[in-house]
C-alpha positions as CSV (number, residue, x, y, z in Angstrom):
1,X,-7.9,-8.6,-3.9
2,X,-10.9,-10.8,-3.9
3,X,-12.5,-10.2,-7.2
4,X,-14.1,-13.3,-8.7
5,X,-17.4,-15.2,-8.5
6,X,-16.0,-18.2,-6.7
7,X,-14.3,-16.0,-4.2
8,X,-17.5,-14.1,-3.6
9,X,-19.4,-17.3,-3.0
10,X,-16.8,-18.5,-0.5
11,X,-16.9,-15.2,1.3
12,X,-20.7,-15.5,1.8
13,X,-20.0,-18.7,3.8
14,X,-17.3,-16.9,5.8
15,X,-19.5,-14.2,7.0
16,X,-18.0,-11.3,5.1
17,X,-19.9,-8.0,5.4
18,X,-22.1,-6.7,2.7
19,X,-19.8,-3.7,2.2
20,X,-16.9,-6.0,1.5
21,X,-19.0,-8.1,-0.9
22,X,-20.1,-5.1,-2.8
23,X,-16.5,-3.9,-3.1
24,X,-15.3,-7.3,-4.3
25,X,-18.1,-7.5,-6.8
26,X,-17.1,-4.1,-8.3
27,X,-13.5,-5.3,-8.5
28,X,-14.5,-8.5,-10.2
29,X,-16.2,-6.5,-12.9
30,X,-12.9,-4.6,-13.3
31,X,-11.0,-7.8,-13.9
32,X,-13.7,-9.0,-16.3
33,X,-13.4,-5.8,-18.3
34,X,-9.6,-6.2,-18.4
35,X,-9.5,-9.9,-19.2
36,X,-9.4,-9.4,-22.9
37,X,-6.6,-6.8,-22.9
38,X,-3.7,-8.7,-21.4
39,X,-1.8,-8.3,-24.7
40,X,-2.2,-4.5,-24.4
41,X,0.1,-4.2,-21.5
42,X,3.0,-1.8,-22.3
43,X,5.9,-0.1,-20.7
44,X,5.4,3.7,-20.6
45,X,7.5,5.6,-23.2
46,X,9.4,7.4,-20.5
47,X,10.8,4.1,-19.3
48,X,10.7,2.0,-22.5
49,X,14.3,2.8,-23.5
50,X,15.6,1.2,-20.3
51,X,13.0,-1.2,-19.1
52,X,11.2,-4.2,-20.6
53,X,9.0,-7.0,-19.3
54,X,8.5,-10.8,-19.7
55,X,5.3,-12.7,-18.9
56,X,6.3,-15.9,-17.1
57,X,2.8,-17.2,-17.1
58,X,1.0,-19.2,-14.4
59,X,2.9,-21.0,-11.7
60,X,2.3,-24.8,-11.9
61,X,0.4,-26.1,-8.9
62,X,-0.7,-22.7,-7.4
63,X,-4.4,-22.3,-7.2
64,X,-6.0,-19.3,-8.9
65,X,-6.2,-15.8,-7.4
66,X,-2.6,-15.1,-6.8
67,X,-1.5,-13.0,-3.8
68,X,1.9,-11.5,-3.1
69,X,5.3,-13.0,-3.7
70,X,8.9,-13.1,-2.5
71,X,12.0,-15.3,-2.7
72,X,12.7,-17.6,0.2
73,X,15.1,-15.9,2.5
74,X,17.7,-18.6,2.4
75,X,17.3,-19.8,-1.2
76,X,17.2,-17.3,-4.1
77,X,16.0,-20.2,-6.3
78,X,12.7,-20.7,-4.5
79,X,9.7,-18.4,-5.1
80,X,7.0,-18.1,-2.5
81,X,3.6,-16.9,-3.8
82,X,0.1,-16.7,-2.4
83,X,-2.7,-18.8,-3.8
84,X,-6.5,-18.6,-3.2
85,X,-5.8,-15.0,-2.0
86,X,-8.3,-13.3,0.3
87,X,-10.0,-16.6,1.2
88,X,-9.8,-18.6,4.4
89,X,-8.3,-21.5,2.4
90,X,-5.5,-19.3,1.2
91,X,-1.9,-20.5,1.5
92,X,1.7,-19.7,0.4
93,X,3.2,-22.0,-2.2
94,X,6.9,-22.7,-3.0
95,X,8.1,-23.2,-6.6
96,X,11.6,-23.6,-7.9
97,X,12.6,-21.0,-10.5
98,X,14.9,-21.3,-13.5
99,X,17.3,-18.6,-14.4
100,X,19.3,-17.8,-17.6
101,X,23.0,-17.3,-17.7
102,X,22.6,-13.7,-16.4
103,X,20.6,-15.0,-13.4
104,X,17.3,-13.5,-14.7
105,X,14.2,-15.6,-13.7
106,X,12.8,-17.1,-16.9
107,X,10.4,-19.8,-15.7
108,X,9.5,-22.4,-13.2
109,X,10.6,-25.9,-12.5
110,X,8.3,-28.7,-11.3
111,X,5.1,-28.1,-9.5
112,X,4.5,-25.8,-6.5
113,X,4.2,-27.3,-3.0
114,X,2.2,-25.8,-0.2
115,X,4.7,-23.9,2.0
116,X,2.6,-22.4,4.8
117,X,-0.9,-21.5,5.8
118,X,-1.8,-18.0,4.7
119,X,-5.5,-17.4,5.2
120,X,-6.7,-14.2,3.5
121,X,-3.3,-13.6,2.0
122,X,-3.1,-10.5,-0.1
123,X,-0.5,-8.3,-1.9
124,X,2.0,-7.9,1.0
125,X,4.5,-10.8,1.7
126,X,7.9,-9.8,3.1
127,X,10.5,-11.0,5.4
128,X,11.6,-8.9,8.4
129,X,15.2,-8.4,7.6
130,X,16.9,-9.3,10.9
131,X,14.8,-12.3,12.0
132,X,13.5,-13.7,8.7
133,X,10.0,-13.8,10.2
134,X,7.6,-13.7,7.3
135,X,5.0,-10.9,7.4
136,X,1.8,-11.2,5.4
137,X,-1.1,-8.9,4.7
138,X,-4.6,-10.3,5.4
139,X,-7.6,-8.9,3.4
140,X,-10.5,-8.3,3.9
141,X,-10.1,-9.0,7.7
142,X,-7.6,-6.1,8.2
143,X,-4.9,-8.1,9.9
144,X,-1.2,-8.8,9.7
145,X,0.1,-12.3,10.0
146,X,3.6,-13.6,11.0
147,X,5.2,-16.9,10.3
148,X,8.5,-18.1,12.0
149,X,11.3,-19.5,9.9
150,X,10.6,-23.2,9.4
151,X,6.9,-22.9,10.5
152,X,4.0,-23.9,8.2
153,X,1.3,-22.1,10.1
154,X,0.5,-18.4,10.8
155,X,2.2,-18.1,14.2
156,X,0.8,-14.7,15.1
157,X,-2.1,-12.5,13.9
158,X,-2.4,-8.8,14.7
159,X,-5.8,-7.0,14.3
160,X,-5.1,-3.7,12.7
161,X,-8.4,-1.8,13.1
162,X,-7.7,-1.1,16.8
163,X,-4.4,0.5,15.7
164,X,-6.2,2.9,13.4
165,X,-5.6,1.1,10.0
166,X,-8.4,1.6,7.5
167,X,-10.0,-1.6,6.1
168,X,-8.6,-3.3,4.8
169,X,-4.9,-3.6,5.0
170,X,-3.5,-5.0,1.8
171,X,0.2,-4.7,1.3
172,X,3.4,-4.1,3.3
173,X,7.2,-3.9,3.1
174,X,10.2,-3.0,5.2
175,X,12.5,-0.1,4.3
176,X,15.9,-1.2,3.0
177,X,19.1,0.7,3.8
178,X,19.4,3.9,1.8
179,X,15.6,4.6,1.6
180,X,15.0,6.3,4.9
181,X,14.8,4.7,8.4
182,X,15.9,1.2,7.6
183,X,13.8,-1.6,9.0
184,X,10.7,0.5,9.5
185,X,7.5,-1.2,8.3
186,X,5.2,0.5,5.8
187,X,1.6,-0.5,5.3
188,X,-1.1,0.4,2.8
189,X,-4.8,-0.4,2.5
190,X,-7.0,-1.2,-0.5
191,X,-8.8,0.5,-2.1
192,X,-8.5,3.9,-0.3
193,X,-4.7,3.7,-0.5
194,X,-4.2,4.8,3.1
195,X,-0.5,4.8,3.9
196,X,1.0,4.0,7.3
197,X,4.4,4.0,9.0
198,X,4.9,1.3,11.8
199,X,7.5,0.5,14.3
200,X,7.9,-3.2,15.3
201,X,9.1,-4.5,18.6
202,X,10.1,-8.0,19.7
203,X,7.4,-9.7,21.7
204,X,9.7,-12.1,23.5
205,X,8.7,-15.2,21.4
206,X,10.7,-14.6,18.3
207,X,7.8,-12.6,16.7
208,X,6.8,-9.0,16.8
209,X,4.3,-6.5,18.1
210,X,3.4,-3.2,16.4
211,X,4.7,-0.6,18.9
212,X,3.4,2.3,16.9
213,X,1.3,2.8,13.8
214,X,1.1,6.3,12.3
215,X,-1.1,7.4,9.4
216,X,0.7,9.4,6.7
217,X,-2.2,11.1,4.9
218,X,0.0,13.1,2.5
219,X,1.3,9.7,1.1
220,X,-2.1,8.1,0.5
221,X,-1.9,6.3,-2.9
222,X,-4.4,6.2,-5.7
223,X,-5.0,3.3,-8.1
224,X,-5.8,0.7,-5.6
225,X,-2.3,-0.3,-4.3
226,X,-1.7,-4.1,-3.9
227,X,2.0,-4.3,-3.5
228,X,5.1,-2.1,-3.4
229,X,8.8,-2.5,-3.5
230,X,11.9,-0.3,-3.4
231,X,13.7,0.5,-6.6
232,X,17.4,-0.6,-6.4
233,X,19.6,2.5,-6.0
234,X,21.3,3.6,-9.1
235,X,18.7,2.1,-11.5
236,X,18.3,4.1,-14.8
237,X,16.0,7.1,-14.7
238,X,15.8,7.0,-10.9
239,X,17.8,9.9,-9.6
240,X,16.3,9.7,-6.1
241,X,15.2,6.9,-3.8
242,X,12.0,5.5,-5.2
243,X,9.4,2.8,-5.0
244,X,7.4,0.8,-7.5
245,X,3.7,0.1,-6.8
246,X,1.3,-2.5,-8.3
247,X,-2.0,-0.7,-8.8
248,X,-4.7,-3.3,-8.9
249,X,-7.7,-1.0,-9.5
250,X,-6.0,1.2,-12.2
251,X,-4.4,-1.7,-14.0
252,X,-1.0,-0.1,-13.8
253,X,2.4,-0.3,-12.2
254,X,3.6,3.1,-11.0
255,X,6.7,4.6,-9.5
256,X,7.1,7.3,-6.8
257,X,10.0,9.2,-5.3
258,X,10.4,8.9,-1.5
259,X,10.8,11.5,1.2
260,X,13.4,11.2,3.9
261,X,11.1,8.9,5.9
262,X,10.7,6.4,3.1
263,X,7.1,7.6,2.3
264,X,5.9,8.1,-1.3
265,X,5.7,11.7,-2.6
266,X,2.4,11.6,-4.4
267,X,3.1,14.4,-6.8
268,X,6.1,12.4,-8.2
269,X,4.0,9.5,-9.6
270,X,4.8,8.1,-13.0
271,X,3.3,5.2,-14.9
272,X,5.8,2.4,-15.5
273,X,3.4,-0.1,-17.1
274,X,-0.2,0.1,-18.1
275,X,-2.9,-2.1,-19.6
276,X,-2.7,-4.7,-16.8
277,X,-5.4,-6.7,-15.2
278,X,-5.2,-7.5,-11.5
279,X,-1.7,-6.3,-10.7
280,X,-0.8,-7.7,-7.3
281,X,2.3,-8.1,-5.1
282,X,5.7,-6.6,-5.6
283,X,9.2,-7.9,-5.2
284,X,12.8,-7.1,-6.2
285,X,15.0,-10.1,-7.1
286,X,18.3,-9.3,-5.3
287,X,20.3,-11.3,-7.8
288,X,19.3,-9.1,-10.8
289,X,17.3,-6.2,-9.6
290,X,14.4,-7.4,-11.6
291,X,10.9,-6.4,-10.4
292,X,8.4,-9.2,-10.1
293,X,4.6,-8.9,-9.6
294,X,1.7,-11.3,-9.7
295,X,-1.8,-10.9,-10.9
296,X,-5.1,-11.7,-9.1
297,X,-7.2,-12.9,-12.0
298,X,-6.0,-11.5,-15.3
299,X,-4.7,-15.0,-16.1
300,X,-3.1,-15.5,-12.7
301,X,0.5,-15.1,-13.7
302,X,3.8,-13.7,-12.8
303,X,5.4,-10.8,-14.7
304,X,9.0,-9.7,-14.5
305,X,10.3,-6.2,-15.4
306,X,14.0,-6.0,-16.5
307,X,16.3,-3.0,-16.4
308,X,16.8,-2.2,-12.7
309,X,20.3,-2.7,-11.2
310,X,21.0,-5.5,-8.8
311,X,20.9,-4.8,-5.1
312,X,24.3,-4.8,-3.2
313,X,23.4,-8.2,-1.6
314,X,23.7,-9.6,-5.1
315,X,27.4,-10.0,-4.7
316,X,27.0,-12.1,-1.5
317,X,24.3,-14.2,-3.1
318,X,26.4,-14.7,-6.3
319,X,29.3,-15.9,-4.2
320,X,27.0,-18.5,-2.7
321,X,25.5,-19.5,-6.0
322,X,27.4,-22.8,-6.0
323,X,25.8,-23.7,-2.6
324,X,22.3,-22.9,-3.9
325,X,22.9,-24.6,-7.2
326,X,21.2,-21.9,-9.3
327,X,19.3,-23.6,-12.2
328,X,20.0,-22.3,-15.6
329,X,18.7,-23.1,-19.1
């Protein structure tokens, strides 16, 4: 979320409401308080025997204030990540990743290049599975952006307030197979954590409308959610379909079990990591099952959590590894 002095100044010139500015100022104070405790981040004892993390540091060439992240749909060696998040100048950047002999991402190669316009980008960046249209959350303007494959602009913007979404929408993802109604879009707002289920419909141009948006009050999340992803089935200590959530405001990463509709069961929450500053974004690497998240402030970096099992698509990607030329150290 927008939480720093330079972002606040830029937002004055962009006409942001005083309520939004007050909210961003409060969040900036949170980051300042947490800035000196980066080394205190820990995996919760419940998970520590099976899960560990690695701090990959900052991404060369990506401006400060990271947004969400994902791998490029046709290249598991290219990471897309938001820079200058929450500002009109925001964009998505592409960076090559390096992997070890087990395919875990261990660093970055070269310098990032601008990939596509992404004004006001935030924690949600995800591909629609069938079309590979890239969906992106836009905060604080409470919008959803869409970018066609091969495009470098935001091809469509949907205003979410008229659809009943509380300001402002901050993160999104699509339900994978095995977690409920596959392909449904889930949305969440920061900082109230309001949770929504949405049905998309083709608009005839290769992009999508939101046919329905339904609030799910029983699944509203605490902690200031800024990204969520679905835990690969069969991962240790996860006996039921679950999700992992980056909690910006609380400085945690948390997990939740899901109901039959793919919505989080609030009472099932557990802390996976704590002691974070600016947790943002959420993505599962299909090659390894690793969970990656970014930070808005807090050093502007990428953190990877090991221990999850690979997704089934891993086997397809592994077979194509020679085509993609996976880089290893």
